N, C-alpha and C positions, 0 to 999 in steps of 0.2 A: 212375440218376443223369443229370440233367439236362447236354448235353457245355457250353460255357463257348465263345459265338462271339467269335470273334476277327476282328476286322476289319481285311484283311489294306492291308499300307501299300503302295502306289502311291507317296510323295513322300518323301525328305528333308524336307520342311518339315512333316511328319508326326512323325515322329520327336524329342523329347524332347531338351534342353541337356543335361539329367542323365542320365549313365549309367545310374545306380538303378534307372533306370525305363525305360528301354530295352524294349518290347516285341517278343514274337515280330515278324515272324520272325529267326529266332538267325542267326548271323554265315554266310556262305556261305562254302568257305575257296577259294583260288585251285588246290586235288587239288596242288599240291607235293608233298605229304606223304606222297601213295598212290606218285609215285616213287620216293620212298626205300626207301620200303616195299619195293616192287617189285624196285628195283633192289638189295638185300640179303636177299631170297628167291633171285633169281637168283643170287647172291655163294656163298650156301650151295650151291647145286647146286653151282654150276662148282666150287669148292673138295672139292667128291666125287669132280668128277671128276678135275680138276688131281693128286690124290695117286694115282690109278692110271693117267693117262697119264707121271706124271712118272715111274712107277715104271719103266712099259715103256719110255720113249725112256732109262733106264739102263741100262737091261740092254743095248736095242738098241748104244746109244755104248759097250761097254764089249767090244764084237762088234767093234763098229768099230775103236776104237783096236787091234786084235791085228791089223788089218790093215792100218791107215792111220797111221802116229806122228802126233803131238798139233800138228807143225809143219808137216802134209801142206797143202799151198796148192793141191796137181793139182788139174785141173776135175774128174776123178774121185771123188776126195777130196772136194771142196766138194759135190758133188753130190749124192751117198751122204749125208752130214753132214745137208744143206739135207734131205730124205728121210725122214731119222730123225727129226731136231730138229720138223720144219711142224706134226703135230698140236698141241704142246705148246707150240710160240710161236702159234700161233692159239688157242688154249686161253690163255693167259696175255693175247691183246690182250687177250680180247670179258669179265677177269678187271679189267683197268684200266679198262675203260670204264666195265662198273658202277660201280667204284669211284669215277670221278669223277661221275656221271649223282647217287650218293648222295651226296657232297658238292654238286654243286650245289644242288642240289634242298633241301639240310637249309637251305642259304646264304641260299636262295629264303624256305622256309620259318620261317626264322630271322626276317625280316623280317617276316612273315606274321604271326606271335604275338605281337610288338611292335605292329603294328598293329591289333590284336584286344585285346588290353588298354589299351590308349589309346582307344578307344571303349565302352569298357565298363566302366573306371574315369577318366575324366578327360572333364572338361567338352567341352561339344563344339568352346568357344572355343580350348584349350589345346590338344585332338587335331587339331583344323586346324590350326595355326599350325606344330606339327611337324610337318607330314604330311612336309615337305620333304628332313624332316633327314636325314644317317646314321644308320642302324640303331643304331649304341654312343651317337650324340649323343639319339636320340630316350629308347632308353633310361634316357639319365642325366634329362634333365629327367622321361622317365614315373615317373620312380622316386620321384624328390624331390617332387613332385606328389600324390605319399600318403603324404607322411610320411618316404620313405629317402631318403637326401640323399648317402649313401655308394656308388653304385652303381659306381665306377671301382675300389672294393675289392674288390668281390666277383669271386669267376674269371667271372660271367656273360660280361661287360664284353671281360676280352679274348678270352675265346670269340670274341663276335661280331666283334672284331677279325681275329683271322684267320680266323672266315670268310667275311668282308667281304672282305681282303683277297685270298685261294684265287679268292671268285666273280668279282673283278674281273680280274684278272689269265686267270684263263680268259673269261669273257666277252668282252673288250677283245683277243683272239686271243692270250696269251702264252704263253709255255713257264710252266707254271704253279713249275717246280722252279728258274727262272732269277729273278736279281733282277728287278725290274722299276720299281725306278725309278734306271733309268740309259737309254741308246740302245736303239731298236730291233735294231740290228747286235749289239748286244752279248748281252742276251735271246735272239736269234733264228742268230745264224751263230757263237759261241763256244762250243764242243760244253765240256756239264759235263764230270767228275774223273771219273762212272757216270752212267749213263741207269737212269729211275725203271724200278724191277720191280717183280714181283709183291710182294716180303715189306716194302720200303718205302713201295710206296704203301695195300697194307692200312694196313700201322699210321698211316698219316699220315690215313686214310678214318676209323679208330675213333676216333683223336683228336677230329679237326673234327667229324664225326657225335654222338659224344659231346660235344662242345662244346652241342651245337645241345642235347642233352636237358638241359645244366647250364641253361641260359637259358630252357628252359621252367619248368625246379625253380625257378629264381629269381624271374619273373614269378607262378610260383602260389605261391610262398610272401608276397608281397608286394599278393597283389590282394586290392581292396576286394570286390568282385563276387564272387557265388559262382559265376557263369556261365564264370569265366576263372580259376576257383581248385582246378580237380577235374584229376586226373590222367590222360588220355585212351587208350582201349584202344590207337588208334597210336602214344603214348609207347614200352607197354610191349611192341608188336609189336615197333619196333626192337631194346628192352633186348633180348628173344629171342635175336634174329635176331645181334646182338651176340656174346655168349653164345657163341649158337655157333661163329660166326668165331674170334672168341677159342678153340679148343680146336686151332688149327692153328697149329702152331709151327714155325715157319721157320729154320734156321740157313746160314752161309753168306754168302755175296753175292747183291745184286741179282740176276743172270743166273744163278750157279751155286748152288745150295743145296740145303740135303736138306729133308723137309716132317716132321712128327712131330708124333701127333694127341696131344692131353692132355686128359685129365679137368678144369673147370674148378668147381672148388666153390663 
């Protein structure tokens, strides 16, 4: 069979205004999605380690409290406590960092997904006019342009809003667990009642990354172009990793907790 020759597009002037006539080469991703997958895969491995290290630390602390009272603040006691907990603290820190990478890259990828949707479903004039809007505003206009005017009523819109707020706080150097609509002093100098720990960080990560998947699902459902209407392999990988993370169940506070592994049907 003779292969069809496709001329390489070297200028945007060669691209059609009609999104349905868009030829190859197809969309080149910025690659944020692969950082999401890498972070989630790393989290699955780190959580396996956490179960073991947490158990070992608890056993060592039980012996520690046989020697030192819980309110002991002597130099010897604090040094011994730090040595016992150092591996656990280091592991918890790595887990929180990977969770933040997954959130940040999901927020970046969600905007990339909306941009891709616009290019393949909206006339060039519309797509380029709304290019500078926020992701949420862009979704509203893009959705209405393909005959779905109620985007704000869909949970995808709220998912974008939450991802966008978290991304902006993080990108502008703010503490993401503190209000950003007040002063810098309030955000950075007023201590929270509780600091973020592994349990609440993982809950936040799962909710926000699943928010990204929710946006993807909505975009597929309203897509007029077959190129942007199919479920991606990357989306399946993310779902699988999130299900694996779901088996770890935490009880207690952000810093003093127990871990139980539960099978999720």
